[in-house]
C-alpha positions as CSV (number, residue, x, y, z in Angstrom):
1,X,3.0,21.1,-0.5
2,X,2.4,17.6,-2.0
3,X,2.2,14.7,0.4
4,X,5.2,12.3,0.2
5,X,6.4,9.1,1.8
6,X,9.7,11.0,2.2
7,X,8.1,13.1,5.0
8,X,7.9,11.6,8.4
9,X,4.5,13.2,9.1
10,X,3.1,11.6,6.0
11,X,4.6,8.2,6.8
12,X,3.0,8.4,10.3
13,X,-0.3,9.3,8.8
14,X,-0.3,6.3,6.4
15,X,0.7,4.0,9.3
16,X,-2.1,5.4,11.5
17,X,-4.7,4.9,8.8
18,X,-3.4,1.4,8.2
19,X,-3.8,0.7,11.9
20,X,-7.5,1.6,11.6
21,X,-8.1,-0.9,8.8
22,X,-10.2,-3.9,9.8
23,X,-9.7,-7.3,8.2
24,X,-13.4,-7.4,7.3
25,X,-13.6,-3.8,6.0
26,X,-15.6,-3.5,2.8
27,X,-14.2,-1.8,-0.2
28,X,-16.1,1.1,-1.6
29,X,-15.0,0.1,-5.1
30,X,-13.0,-2.6,-6.8
31,X,-12.7,-6.4,-6.2
32,X,-10.0,-6.6,-3.6
33,X,-10.6,-7.4,0.1
34,X,-8.5,-5.7,2.8
35,X,-5.9,-8.5,2.9
36,X,-5.5,-8.4,-0.9
37,X,-5.1,-4.6,-0.8
38,X,-2.3,-4.9,1.8
39,X,-0.4,-7.3,-0.4
40,X,-1.0,-5.3,-3.5
41,X,0.4,-2.2,-1.8
42,X,3.4,-4.1,-0.6
43,X,4.1,-5.4,-4.1
44,X,4.0,-1.9,-5.5
45,X,6.5,-0.7,-2.9
46,X,8.8,-3.6,-3.8
47,X,9.3,-2.1,-7.3
48,X,11.7,0.6,-6.2
49,X,13.3,-1.9,-3.8
50,X,14.2,-4.1,-6.7
51,X,12.3,-7.0,-5.3
52,X,9.8,-7.2,-8.0
53,X,9.8,-6.2,-11.6
54,X,7.1,-5.7,-14.2
55,X,7.4,-5.9,-17.9
56,X,7.9,-2.7,-19.9
57,X,4.5,-1.6,-21.1
58,X,3.7,-0.7,-24.7
59,X,4.9,2.8,-25.6
60,X,1.3,4.2,-25.6
61,X,0.7,3.0,-22.0
62,X,4.1,4.4,-21.0
63,X,3.0,7.8,-22.5
64,X,-0.3,7.6,-20.6
65,X,1.7,6.9,-17.4
66,X,4.0,9.8,-17.8
67,X,1.0,12.2,-18.5
68,X,-0.8,10.8,-15.5
69,X,2.2,11.4,-13.3
70,X,2.3,15.0,-14.4
71,X,-1.4,15.5,-14.1
72,X,-1.5,14.1,-10.5
73,X,1.2,16.6,-9.5
74,X,-0.2,19.6,-11.3
75,X,-3.9,19.1,-10.4
76,X,-3.3,17.2,-7.1
77,X,-5.9,14.7,-8.1
78,X,-6.0,11.1,-7.2
79,X,-5.6,7.8,-9.0
80,X,-8.8,6.9,-10.9
81,X,-10.8,4.0,-9.5
82,X,-10.7,0.5,-11.0
83,X,-7.5,1.2,-12.9
84,X,-5.9,-2.0,-14.4
85,X,-2.7,-3.1,-12.9
86,X,0.3,-5.3,-13.9
87,X,-0.4,-9.0,-13.4
88,X,2.7,-9.1,-11.1
89,X,1.0,-6.6,-8.7
90,X,-2.3,-8.4,-8.4
91,X,-2.9,-10.0,-5.0
92,X,-5.3,-12.8,-5.8
93,X,-3.6,-15.3,-3.4
94,X,-2.7,-14.0,0.0
95,X,-1.6,-15.4,3.3
96,X,-3.5,-14.0,6.3
97,X,-4.4,-10.4,7.2
98,X,-1.9,-10.1,10.1
99,X,1.0,-11.4,8.0
100,X,0.1,-9.1,5.1
101,X,-0.1,-6.1,7.5
102,X,3.3,-6.8,9.0
103,X,4.8,-7.4,5.6
104,X,3.5,-4.1,4.2
105,X,4.7,-2.1,7.3
106,X,8.1,-3.8,7.0
107,X,8.3,-3.0,3.3
108,X,7.2,0.6,3.9
109,X,10.0,1.0,6.4
110,X,12.4,-0.5,3.8
111,X,11.2,1.9,1.1
112,X,11.7,4.9,3.5
113,X,15.2,3.7,4.4
114,X,16.1,3.4,0.7
115,X,14.7,6.9,0.0
116,X,16.7,8.3,3.0
117,X,19.8,6.7,1.6
118,X,19.2,8.4,-1.8
119,X,19.1,5.0,-3.6
120,X,15.8,5.1,-5.4
121,X,15.8,4.1,-9.1
122,X,15.9,6.7,-11.8
123,X,12.9,5.2,-13.7
124,X,9.6,3.6,-13.0
125,X,8.2,1.0,-15.5
126,X,4.9,3.0,-15.9
127,X,5.8,6.6,-15.1
128,X,9.2,6.8,-16.9
129,X,12.0,9.0,-15.5
130,X,11.7,9.6,-11.8
131,X,13.2,12.0,-9.3
132,X,13.1,11.1,-5.6
133,X,10.3,13.6,-5.1
134,X,8.3,11.7,-7.8
135,X,8.7,8.4,-6.0
136,X,7.7,9.9,-2.6
137,X,4.6,11.6,-4.1
138,X,3.4,8.7,-6.2
139,X,4.0,6.0,-3.5
140,X,2.0,8.2,-1.1
141,X,-0.7,8.7,-3.7
142,X,-1.0,4.9,-4.3
143,X,-1.3,4.1,-0.6
144,X,-3.8,7.0,-0.1
145,X,-5.9,5.7,-3.0
146,X,-6.2,2.2,-1.5
147,X,-6.8,3.5,2.0
148,X,-9.6,5.7,0.7
149,X,-10.9,2.6,-1.1
150,X,-11.5,1.1,2.4
151,X,-12.9,4.3,3.9
152,X,-9.7,5.5,5.6
């Protein structure tokens, strides 16, 4: 069974791993520090909440996103390291670590409530048509990717 933010045990696992994150943790790859990672993960979760929008990518990028979604589900692989991201999801300027942690946990709870209410969007700007199970799987994968980035 695929991990999903729509399963309570997977939500709890993500929160437990987040609680083990240290502000001064060093990334195994990439340029973000721990505070920036928390903000980036929050911004990504805000897409299905309708709090942030990203521009529609060129058709070829959308095609790559759709294929990547299918590949991750079929082969249960992760997100490749150092993938480019939408400018709107970059976290170059942050507040402080504790604020970003609280904001991410609050947004995670908001996402889970939206999913429980059956109100997730039908599409994702990069991955195309989405079913609720796609959202749960991909949002989990994204958080898992960045937690592994910091050794968690």
